[in-house]
Biotite code that builds the C-alpha atoms (Angstrom):
import biotite.structure as struc

atoms = struc.array([
    struc.Atom([-28.464, 33.981, 50.057], chain_id="A", res_id=1, res_name="MET", atom_name="CA", element="C"),
    struc.Atom([-31.896, 34.423, 49.540], chain_id="A", res_id=2, res_name="PRO", atom_name="CA", element="C"),
    struc.Atom([-33.336, 35.788, 46.152], chain_id="A", res_id=3, res_name="PHE", atom_name="CA", element="C"),
    struc.Atom([-33.082, 39.272, 45.584], chain_id="A", res_id=4, res_name="ARG", atom_name="CA", element="C"),
    struc.Atom([-35.605, 41.721, 43.784], chain_id="A", res_id=5, res_name="LEU", atom_name="CA", element="C"),
    struc.Atom([-33.422, 43.045, 40.832], chain_id="A", res_id=6, res_name="ALA", atom_name="CA", element="C"),
    struc.Atom([-35.823, 44.638, 38.164], chain_id="A", res_id=7, res_name="ALA", atom_name="CA", element="C"),
    struc.Atom([-39.364, 44.432, 37.149], chain_id="A", res_id=8, res_name="ARG", atom_name="CA", element="C"),
    struc.Atom([-40.110, 42.750, 33.670], chain_id="A", res_id=9, res_name="THR", atom_name="CA", element="C"),
    struc.Atom([-40.733, 46.054, 32.094], chain_id="A", res_id=10, res_name="GLY", atom_name="CA", element="C"),
    struc.Atom([-37.394, 47.452, 33.058], chain_id="A", res_id=11, res_name="ASP", atom_name="CA", element="C"),
    struc.Atom([-35.624, 45.280, 30.383], chain_id="A", res_id=12, res_name="VAL", atom_name="CA", element="C"),
    struc.Atom([-37.377, 44.818, 27.265], chain_id="A", res_id=13, res_name="TRP", atom_name="CA", element="C"),
    struc.Atom([-36.797, 41.603, 24.662], chain_id="A", res_id=14, res_name="GLY", atom_name="CA", element="C"),
    struc.Atom([-33.294, 42.261, 23.149], chain_id="A", res_id=15, res_name="GLY", atom_name="CA", element="C"),
    struc.Atom([-32.238, 44.712, 25.754], chain_id="A", res_id=16, res_name="GLU", atom_name="CA", element="C"),
    struc.Atom([-30.080, 44.799, 28.603], chain_id="A", res_id=17, res_name="MET", atom_name="CA", element="C"),
    struc.Atom([-29.655, 46.577, 31.910], chain_id="A", res_id=18, res_name="ILE", atom_name="CA", element="C"),
    struc.Atom([-27.111, 47.015, 34.564], chain_id="A", res_id=19, res_name="GLY", atom_name="CA", element="C"),
    struc.Atom([-28.419, 47.026, 38.288], chain_id="A", res_id=20, res_name="VAL", atom_name="CA", element="C"),
    struc.Atom([-27.019, 47.102, 41.717], chain_id="A", res_id=21, res_name="GLU", atom_name="CA", element="C"),
    struc.Atom([-28.280, 44.476, 44.219], chain_id="A", res_id=22, res_name="ILE", atom_name="CA", element="C"),
    struc.Atom([-26.579, 44.546, 47.703], chain_id="A", res_id=23, res_name="ASP", atom_name="CA", element="C"),
    struc.Atom([-23.606, 46.420, 46.216], chain_id="A", res_id=24, res_name="GLY", atom_name="CA", element="C"),
    struc.Atom([-23.220, 43.730, 43.725], chain_id="A", res_id=25, res_name="LYS", atom_name="CA", element="C"),
    struc.Atom([-23.424, 45.360, 40.275], chain_id="A", res_id=26, res_name="LYS", atom_name="CA", element="C"),
    struc.Atom([-25.336, 42.797, 38.103], chain_id="A", res_id=27, res_name="ILE", atom_name="CA", element="C"),
    struc.Atom([-26.298, 42.719, 33.985], chain_id="A", res_id=28, res_name="LEU", atom_name="CA", element="C"),
    struc.Atom([-29.594, 41.670, 33.242], chain_id="A", res_id=29, res_name="LEU", atom_name="CA", element="C"),
    struc.Atom([-30.193, 40.278, 29.436], chain_id="A", res_id=30, res_name="VAL", atom_name="CA", element="C"),
    struc.Atom([-33.710, 39.640, 28.157], chain_id="A", res_id=31, res_name="ASN", atom_name="CA", element="C"),
    struc.Atom([-33.661, 37.265, 25.278], chain_id="A", res_id=32, res_name="ILE", atom_name="CA", element="C"),
    struc.Atom([-36.703, 36.408, 23.782], chain_id="A", res_id=33, res_name="ASP", atom_name="CA", element="C"),
    struc.Atom([-38.367, 36.982, 27.212], chain_id="A", res_id=34, res_name="GLY", atom_name="CA", element="C"),
    struc.Atom([-36.263, 34.749, 28.862], chain_id="A", res_id=35, res_name="ALA", atom_name="CA", element="C"),
    struc.Atom([-34.047, 36.619, 31.436], chain_id="A", res_id=36, res_name="ILE", atom_name="CA", element="C"),
    struc.Atom([-30.727, 35.994, 32.315], chain_id="A", res_id=37, res_name="TYR", atom_name="CA", element="C"),
    struc.Atom([-28.413, 37.551, 35.123], chain_id="A", res_id=38, res_name="ALA", atom_name="CA", element="C"),
    struc.Atom([-24.592, 37.785, 35.270], chain_id="A", res_id=39, res_name="TYR", atom_name="CA", element="C"),
    struc.Atom([-22.081, 39.933, 36.922], chain_id="A", res_id=40, res_name="GLU", atom_name="CA", element="C"),
    struc.Atom([-21.616, 43.267, 34.983], chain_id="A", res_id=41, res_name="ASN", atom_name="CA", element="C"),
    struc.Atom([-17.806, 42.962, 34.114], chain_id="A", res_id=42, res_name="ARG", atom_name="CA", element="C"),
    struc.Atom([-16.340, 41.776, 31.143], chain_id="A", res_id=43, res_name="CYS", atom_name="CA", element="C"),
    struc.Atom([-13.725, 38.730, 32.249], chain_id="A", res_id=44, res_name="ALA", atom_name="CA", element="C"),
    struc.Atom([-10.831, 40.646, 30.324], chain_id="A", res_id=45, res_name="HIS", atom_name="CA", element="C"),
    struc.Atom([-10.394, 43.856, 32.318], chain_id="A", res_id=46, res_name="LEU", atom_name="CA", element="C"),
    struc.Atom([-13.763, 44.173, 34.064], chain_id="A", res_id=47, res_name="GLY", atom_name="CA", element="C"),
    struc.Atom([-15.365, 46.886, 32.296], chain_id="A", res_id=48, res_name="MET", atom_name="CA", element="C"),
    struc.Atom([-18.991, 47.234, 32.944], chain_id="A", res_id=49, res_name="ALA", atom_name="CA", element="C"),
    struc.Atom([-21.111, 45.126, 30.024], chain_id="A", res_id=50, res_name="LEU", atom_name="CA", element="C"),
    struc.Atom([-23.905, 46.783, 30.571], chain_id="A", res_id=51, res_name="SER", atom_name="CA", element="C"),
    struc.Atom([-21.917, 49.635, 28.573], chain_id="A", res_id=52, res_name="ALA", atom_name="CA", element="C"),
    struc.Atom([-21.676, 47.331, 25.751], chain_id="A", res_id=53, res_name="GLY", atom_name="CA", element="C"),
    struc.Atom([-23.803, 46.333, 22.806], chain_id="A", res_id=54, res_name="ARG", atom_name="CA", element="C"),
    struc.Atom([-26.187, 43.176, 22.647], chain_id="A", res_id=55, res_name="LEU", atom_name="CA", element="C"),
    struc.Atom([-26.990, 42.079, 19.053], chain_id="A", res_id=56, res_name="VAL", atom_name="CA", element="C"),
    struc.Atom([-29.387, 39.178, 18.900], chain_id="A", res_id=57, res_name="GLY", atom_name="CA", element="C"),
    struc.Atom([-27.637, 36.405, 21.261], chain_id="A", res_id=58, res_name="GLU", atom_name="CA", element="C"),
    struc.Atom([-24.043, 37.953, 20.812], chain_id="A", res_id=59, res_name="VAL", atom_name="CA", element="C"),
    struc.Atom([-23.039, 40.434, 23.933], chain_id="A", res_id=60, res_name="LEU", atom_name="CA", element="C"),
    struc.Atom([-20.154, 42.518, 23.229], chain_id="A", res_id=61, res_name="THR", atom_name="CA", element="C"),
    struc.Atom([-17.838, 44.257, 25.604], chain_id="A", res_id=62, res_name="CYS", atom_name="CA", element="C"),
    struc.Atom([-17.205, 48.233, 24.577], chain_id="A", res_id=63, res_name="SER", atom_name="CA", element="C"),
    struc.Atom([-13.809, 48.153, 25.589], chain_id="A", res_id=64, res_name="ALA", atom_name="CA", element="C"),
    struc.Atom([-12.138, 45.444, 23.379], chain_id="A", res_id=65, res_name="HIS", atom_name="CA", element="C"),
    struc.Atom([-14.531, 43.173, 21.991], chain_id="A", res_id=66, res_name="GLU", atom_name="CA", element="C"),
    struc.Atom([-14.892, 40.401, 23.876], chain_id="A", res_id=67, res_name="TRP", atom_name="CA", element="C"),
    struc.Atom([-18.066, 38.482, 22.726], chain_id="A", res_id=68, res_name="GLN", atom_name="CA", element="C"),
    struc.Atom([-20.507, 36.277, 25.050], chain_id="A", res_id=69, res_name="TYR", atom_name="CA", element="C"),
    struc.Atom([-23.248, 34.219, 24.146], chain_id="A", res_id=70, res_name="ASP", atom_name="CA", element="C"),
    struc.Atom([-25.908, 36.405, 25.954], chain_id="A", res_id=71, res_name="ALA", atom_name="CA", element="C"),
    struc.Atom([-27.951, 32.634, 27.001], chain_id="A", res_id=72, res_name="CYS", atom_name="CA", element="C"),
    struc.Atom([-25.069, 30.948, 28.524], chain_id="A", res_id=73, res_name="THR", atom_name="CA", element="C"),
    struc.Atom([-22.678, 33.360, 29.965], chain_id="A", res_id=74, res_name="GLY", atom_name="CA", element="C"),
    struc.Atom([-19.679, 31.344, 27.838], chain_id="A", res_id=75, res_name="HIS", atom_name="CA", element="C"),
    struc.Atom([-17.221, 33.520, 25.614], chain_id="A", res_id=76, res_name="GLY", atom_name="CA", element="C"),
    struc.Atom([-17.551, 33.034, 22.102], chain_id="A", res_id=77, res_name="ILE", atom_name="CA", element="C"),
    struc.Atom([-14.453, 35.401, 21.513], chain_id="A", res_id=78, res_name="ASN", atom_name="CA", element="C"),
    struc.Atom([-12.425, 34.225, 23.080], chain_id="A", res_id=79, res_name="PRO", atom_name="CA", element="C"),
    struc.Atom([-14.229, 30.583, 23.934], chain_id="A", res_id=80, res_name="LYS", atom_name="CA", element="C"),
    struc.Atom([-11.564, 29.593, 26.668], chain_id="A", res_id=81, res_name="SER", atom_name="CA", element="C"),
    struc.Atom([-13.784, 32.411, 29.089], chain_id="A", res_id=82, res_name="VAL", atom_name="CA", element="C"),
    struc.Atom([-16.998, 32.524, 30.809], chain_id="A", res_id=83, res_name="ALA", atom_name="CA", element="C"),
    struc.Atom([-19.119, 34.870, 32.888], chain_id="A", res_id=84, res_name="LEU", atom_name="CA", element="C"),
    struc.Atom([-20.438, 34.445, 36.319], chain_id="A", res_id=85, res_name="LYS", atom_name="CA", element="C"),
    struc.Atom([-24.128, 33.744, 36.044], chain_id="A", res_id=86, res_name="THR", atom_name="CA", element="C"),
    struc.Atom([-26.568, 33.878, 38.589], chain_id="A", res_id=87, res_name="PHE", atom_name="CA", element="C"),
    struc.Atom([-29.610, 32.093, 38.962], chain_id="A", res_id=88, res_name="PRO", atom_name="CA", element="C"),
    struc.Atom([-32.874, 33.722, 38.195], chain_id="A", res_id=89, res_name="VAL", atom_name="CA", element="C"),
    struc.Atom([-36.756, 33.838, 39.024], chain_id="A", res_id=90, res_name="ARG", atom_name="CA", element="C"),
    struc.Atom([-39.507, 35.430, 37.622], chain_id="A", res_id=91, res_name="ILE", atom_name="CA", element="C"),
    struc.Atom([-42.712, 36.131, 39.747], chain_id="A", res_id=92, res_name="GLU", atom_name="CA", element="C"),
    struc.Atom([-45.841, 38.395, 38.066], chain_id="A", res_id=93, res_name="GLY", atom_name="CA", element="C"),
    struc.Atom([-43.380, 41.266, 36.752], chain_id="A", res_id=94, res_name="ASP", atom_name="CA", element="C"),
    struc.Atom([-40.548, 40.855, 39.419], chain_id="A", res_id=95, res_name="ALA", atom_name="CA", element="C"),
    struc.Atom([-37.067, 39.631, 38.503], chain_id="A", res_id=96, res_name="ILE", atom_name="CA", element="C"),
    struc.Atom([-35.266, 37.996, 41.691], chain_id="A", res_id=97, res_name="TRP", atom_name="CA", element="C"),
    struc.Atom([-31.657, 37.398, 41.553], chain_id="A", res_id=98, res_name="VAL", atom_name="CA", element="C"),
    struc.Atom([-30.077, 34.665, 43.720], chain_id="A", res_id=99, res_name="GLU", atom_name="CA", element="C"),
    struc.Atom([-26.774, 36.303, 44.324], chain_id="A", res_id=100, res_name="LEU", atom_name="CA", element="C"),
    struc.Atom([-24.571, 33.551, 46.607], chain_id="A", res_id=101, res_name="ASP", atom_name="CA", element="C"),
    struc.Atom([-26.117, 30.547, 44.966], chain_id="A", res_id=102, res_name="PRO", atom_name="CA", element="C"),
    struc.Atom([-25.343, 27.300, 46.666], chain_id="A", res_id=103, res_name="PRO", atom_name="CA", element="C"),
])
């Protein structure tokens, strides 16, 4: 599936995250120092929306049970054995494009 428009760069400032929906898929966009990352907007534990959690520095924490992830890689911090589903991101001008089904 080709890249889909997810948001504008002004929608997610540095150090912030937002949840968006693209073609029925819930996506979490995270801005760390101007780099945009896209993940499935669900915790690997019980599927809670990560956009309801908190972002402190580069640590994303789920609001339900405090599972933590590296916001730049999606890899688990606590526990280390999990990872978020990631999506490729492309920035063109002020548009944030996300590829929902990468090859």
